[in-house]
C-alpha positions as CSV (number, residue, x, y, z in Angstrom):
1,M,16.6,-18.0,5.1
2,A,16.3,-16.1,8.3
3,T,12.8,-15.7,9.6
4,L,11.8,-12.4,11.0
5,P,10.1,-12.3,14.4
6,G,6.3,-12.3,14.2
7,R,5.8,-13.5,10.6
8,R,8.1,-12.0,8.0
9,S,11.5,-13.0,6.5
10,V,14.4,-11.1,5.0
11,A,15.9,-12.4,1.8
12,K,19.2,-10.9,0.5
13,F,19.7,-10.7,-3.3
14,L,22.2,-9.1,-5.6
15,V,20.3,-6.8,-8.0
16,G,22.3,-4.9,-10.5
17,G,25.5,-5.6,-8.6
18,T,24.2,-4.0,-5.4
19,A,23.4,-6.0,-2.3
20,L,19.9,-5.3,-1.2
21,A,17.9,-6.4,1.9
22,I,14.5,-7.0,0.4
23,F,11.5,-7.3,2.7
24,A,8.3,-9.2,2.1
25,A,5.7,-7.3,0.0
26,C,2.3,-6.5,1.4
27,T,-0.2,-6.9,-1.4
28,A,-0.9,-9.4,-4.1
29,P,-3.9,-9.9,-6.5
30,A,-4.1,-12.7,-9.0
31,R,-5.6,-11.7,-12.3
32,P,-5.2,-8.7,-14.7
33,V,-7.6,-5.7,-14.4
34,P,-8.3,-3.6,-17.5
35,S,-6.7,-0.2,-17.2
36,S,-9.1,2.7,-16.7
37,S,-9.5,5.1,-19.6
38,S,-9.6,8.0,-17.2
39,G,-5.9,7.7,-16.6
40,S,-4.6,9.7,-13.6
41,K,-5.7,13.2,-14.6
42,P,-7.5,15.4,-12.0
43,G,-11.2,15.7,-12.8
44,T,-11.8,12.3,-14.2
45,T,-14.0,9.8,-12.5
46,A,-12.5,7.2,-10.2
47,A,-12.8,3.8,-11.8
48,A,-12.5,0.3,-10.5
49,A,-12.7,-3.0,-12.4
50,P,-16.3,-4.4,-12.4
51,G,-16.7,-7.7,-10.7
52,A,-19.1,-10.5,-11.3
53,D,-21.9,-8.4,-9.8
54,G,-21.1,-5.2,-11.7
55,P,-19.2,-2.1,-10.6
56,P,-18.8,-1.4,-6.9
57,A,-20.8,1.4,-5.3
58,G,-19.3,4.8,-5.8
59,A,-17.0,3.7,-8.5
60,S,-17.5,4.4,-12.2
61,V,-16.7,2.3,-15.2
62,S,-18.8,4.2,-17.7
63,G,-18.2,7.7,-16.6
64,E,-21.1,8.2,-14.2
65,S,-20.5,7.9,-10.4
66,T,-23.1,6.0,-8.4
67,A,-24.3,7.3,-5.1
68,P,-22.8,5.8,-1.9
69,S,-24.8,3.8,0.5
70,P,-25.6,5.6,3.8
71,Q,-23.4,4.8,6.8
72,P,-25.0,3.1,9.7
73,A,-25.7,5.5,12.5
74,G,-23.3,5.3,15.4
75,G,-21.5,2.3,13.9
76,A,-18.6,1.5,11.6
77,P,-18.8,2.8,8.0
78,S,-20.7,0.5,5.6
79,P,-18.3,-1.4,3.3
80,A,-20.6,-0.5,0.4
81,A,-20.2,3.3,1.0
82,S,-17.7,4.9,-1.4
83,P,-17.0,8.6,-0.8
84,V,-14.3,9.1,-3.4
85,H,-16.6,10.5,-6.0
86,A,-17.3,13.6,-3.7
87,L,-13.6,14.6,-3.5
88,T,-12.4,17.7,-5.4
89,A,-10.0,15.6,-7.4
90,T,-10.6,12.0,-8.7
91,F,-8.1,9.6,-10.1
92,S,-8.1,6.1,-11.6
93,L,-8.2,3.1,-9.3
94,T,-6.6,0.9,-12.0
95,D,-4.0,3.0,-13.7
96,P,-0.7,2.1,-12.0
97,S,0.6,5.7,-12.2
98,S,-2.4,7.0,-10.3
99,P,-1.9,7.9,-6.6
100,W,-5.2,6.1,-5.9
101,V,-4.4,2.8,-7.6
102,L,-5.8,-0.2,-5.8
103,V,-3.5,-3.2,-5.4
104,N,-4.7,-6.2,-3.5
105,K,-5.3,-9.9,-3.9
106,H,-8.2,-9.2,-6.3
107,H,-6.6,-6.3,-8.2
108,P,-3.1,-6.6,-9.7
109,L,-1.1,-3.9,-11.4
110,N,-1.8,-3.6,-15.1
111,P,0.6,-4.1,-16.6
112,V,2.1,-6.4,-14.0
113,G,5.6,-5.3,-15.1
114,Y,4.9,-1.6,-14.4
115,E,7.9,0.6,-13.7
116,P,7.3,4.1,-12.3
117,P,9.0,6.7,-14.5
118,D,9.9,9.2,-11.7
119,L,11.6,7.2,-8.9
120,V,13.9,9.3,-6.7
121,Q,15.6,8.8,-3.3
122,P,13.7,10.7,-0.6
123,Q,15.5,12.9,1.9
124,V,15.0,10.7,4.9
125,V,17.1,8.4,7.1
126,L,17.7,5.3,5.1
127,G,17.8,1.7,6.4
128,S,18.1,0.2,2.9
129,G,19.9,0.9,-0.3
130,G,19.5,0.6,-4.1
131,E,16.0,0.4,-5.5
132,T,14.5,-0.2,-2.1
133,A,15.4,3.3,-1.1
134,L,13.4,4.9,-3.9
135,L,9.9,6.4,-4.2
136,R,7.9,8.3,-6.8
137,V,8.6,12.0,-6.7
138,E,5.3,13.0,-5.1
139,A,5.5,10.3,-2.4
140,A,9.2,11.0,-1.8
141,D,8.5,14.7,-1.2
142,A,5.7,13.9,1.2
143,A,7.8,11.3,3.0
144,G,10.6,13.9,3.5
145,R,8.1,16.2,5.2
146,M,6.6,13.4,7.2
147,F,10.0,12.1,8.5
148,A,11.1,15.6,9.4
149,A,7.9,16.2,11.4
150,A,8.2,12.8,13.1
151,A,11.8,13.6,14.1
152,A,10.8,17.0,15.4
153,A,8.1,15.3,17.5
154,G,10.6,12.9,19.1
155,A,9.5,9.9,17.0
156,A,12.3,9.6,14.4
157,M,11.8,7.0,11.7
158,T,13.9,5.2,9.2
159,L,13.0,4.0,5.7
160,L,13.5,0.2,5.6
161,S,12.0,-0.6,2.2
162,S,10.1,1.2,-0.5
163,Y,10.1,0.5,-4.3
164,R,10.7,-3.0,-5.5
165,S,10.8,-3.9,-9.2
166,Y,9.0,-6.9,-10.8
167,D,12.3,-8.8,-11.0
168,T,13.2,-8.1,-7.4
169,Q,9.7,-9.2,-6.2
170,L,9.9,-12.3,-8.4
171,A,13.2,-13.3,-6.7
172,L,11.8,-12.6,-3.3
173,Y,8.6,-14.5,-3.9
174,N,10.4,-17.5,-5.4
175,N,12.7,-17.6,-2.4
176,Y,9.7,-17.9,-0.1
177,V,8.2,-20.7,-2.3
178,A,11.5,-22.6,-2.0
179,G,11.6,-22.2,1.7
180,F,8.0,-22.6,2.7
181,G,6.0,-23.8,-0.3
182,S,3.6,-21.8,-2.4
183,D,0.6,-21.8,-0.1
184,D,2.6,-20.4,2.8
185,A,4.5,-18.1,0.6
186,D,1.3,-16.4,-0.4
187,T,0.7,-15.4,3.2
188,K,4.2,-13.9,3.5
189,S,5.0,-12.3,0.2
190,A,3.3,-10.8,-2.9
191,R,3.5,-12.5,-6.2
192,A,5.7,-10.6,-8.7
193,G,3.8,-7.7,-10.3
194,Y,1.2,-7.6,-7.6
195,S,2.9,-5.6,-4.8
196,E,2.1,-2.1,-3.6
197,H,5.8,-1.6,-3.4
198,Q,6.1,-1.8,-7.2
199,T,3.9,1.3,-7.5
200,G,6.6,3.4,-5.8
201,L,3.9,4.7,-3.5
202,A,4.5,2.4,-0.5
203,L,7.2,2.3,2.1
204,D,8.0,0.3,5.2
205,I,9.2,2.4,8.2
206,G,11.3,1.5,11.2
207,D,11.9,3.2,14.5
208,A,15.1,5.1,14.7
209,G,16.0,3.1,17.8
210,G,15.9,-0.1,15.7
211,A,13.4,-1.9,17.9
212,C,10.8,-4.4,16.5
213,A,11.5,-3.9,12.8
214,F,8.9,-5.9,10.8
215,D,7.4,-7.3,14.0
216,P,4.0,-6.8,15.5
217,C,5.6,-5.1,18.6
218,F,6.5,-2.2,16.2
219,A,3.0,-0.9,16.9
220,E,4.2,0.0,20.4
221,Q,7.2,2.0,19.2
222,P,7.2,5.8,19.0
223,A,7.6,5.9,15.2
224,A,4.6,3.6,14.7
225,A,2.4,5.5,17.2
226,W,3.2,8.8,15.6
227,A,2.6,7.5,12.1
228,A,-0.7,6.0,13.0
229,G,-1.9,9.4,14.3
230,N,-0.2,11.7,11.8
231,C,0.8,10.1,8.5
232,H,-2.5,11.1,6.9
233,R,-1.5,14.8,7.2
234,F,1.2,14.0,4.6
235,G,-1.0,11.8,2.3
236,F,-0.2,8.4,3.8
237,I,-2.4,5.7,5.3
238,V,-1.4,2.7,7.5
239,R,-2.5,0.2,4.8
240,Y,-2.9,-3.0,6.9
241,Q,-4.5,-2.4,10.2
242,L,-5.3,-4.7,13.1
243,G,-8.4,-6.9,12.6
244,K,-8.7,-6.0,8.9
245,D,-6.9,-9.0,7.4
246,G,-10.3,-10.4,6.3
247,M,-10.7,-7.3,4.1
248,T,-7.1,-6.7,3.0
249,G,-5.7,-10.2,2.9
250,F,-2.8,-9.3,5.3
251,F,-2.3,-9.2,9.0
252,A,-1.6,-5.9,10.8
253,E,1.5,-4.2,9.5
254,P,1.9,-0.9,11.4
255,W,5.2,-0.3,9.4
256,H,3.6,-0.3,5.9
257,L,2.5,3.1,4.8
258,R,0.8,3.8,1.4
259,Y,0.7,7.2,-0.3
260,V,-2.8,8.1,-1.6
261,G,-2.6,11.9,-1.3
262,V,-3.6,14.2,1.5
263,E,-7.3,14.5,0.5
264,V,-8.0,10.8,0.5
265,A,-5.8,10.0,3.5
266,T,-7.5,12.7,5.6
267,D,-11.0,11.7,4.4
268,L,-10.4,8.1,5.1
269,V,-9.2,8.8,8.7
270,A,-12.0,11.4,9.4
271,K,-14.7,8.9,8.3
272,G,-13.2,6.1,10.4
273,Y,-12.5,3.5,7.7
274,G,-10.0,0.8,8.7
275,S,-9.1,-0.3,5.2
276,Y,-8.7,1.2,1.7
277,E,-11.1,-1.4,0.4
278,E,-13.9,-0.3,2.7
279,Y,-13.3,3.3,1.9
280,L,-13.6,2.6,-1.8
281,G,-16.7,0.5,-1.2
282,L,-15.1,-2.6,-2.6
283,E,-15.4,-6.3,-1.8
284,P,-13.0,-7.9,0.7
285,A,-9.9,-9.5,-0.8
286,P,-8.7,-12.0,1.8
287,A,-7.3,-14.5,-0.8
288,Y,-6.1,-14.6,-4.4
289,L,-8.8,-15.2,-7.0
């Protein structure tokens, strides 16, 4: 199996008779989380699974939102501060159909075999095919606008990988285990059912010039620089940022964008949070539970 520069590998599989280039996933929790009763309807209270010490600050399990902790003056936002309860719309953090669903090494999809019902191919320049060129409708529409804006700004992007089904992720992860062993595989690929890509809300971008795909040097390419400064305007965040691997469980991936909606993405950036976990006021998830 060829190893990508900088950490990642490409595994090629036949899925449904179509040859797909499947790229390593970027998230992976390890145990089921009960689905929130709030679903994904606007106006419900954001919910996260309670941990051993009870629900995280700012999240609700019983229907009442707790107040966030104050942010330290002049410093980075407090990891305990959770501003989501103050937004005009709130969605579940555990319902896999929610645009806010949290997927990391402590929070898997529930059910782990979740399949989005509204996958479509976005109107963007594609660098992949089959299921890996699909996104949920809302994310696909936003991606189309984002890619068009990037191209107009001279930072044209390509879509390298987006949705991946449970079965595709299982084949990819098993391929990593066969090549590197399970411990190393867990640093390179998500376990099946535990990938943000399975939500249909995540995508990996490349630069139109083709340089540094899935490599740390991608951060220096026009597409990455533009996305870092502008993707929030279309509802996306750069999910795995430099120096945040202790919080997210993954090293910097400037190519991995996650759709959370314009309100959350803009609020996260405006408040200076470097990870979705910190924004939600949740505990770090550097390793599987």
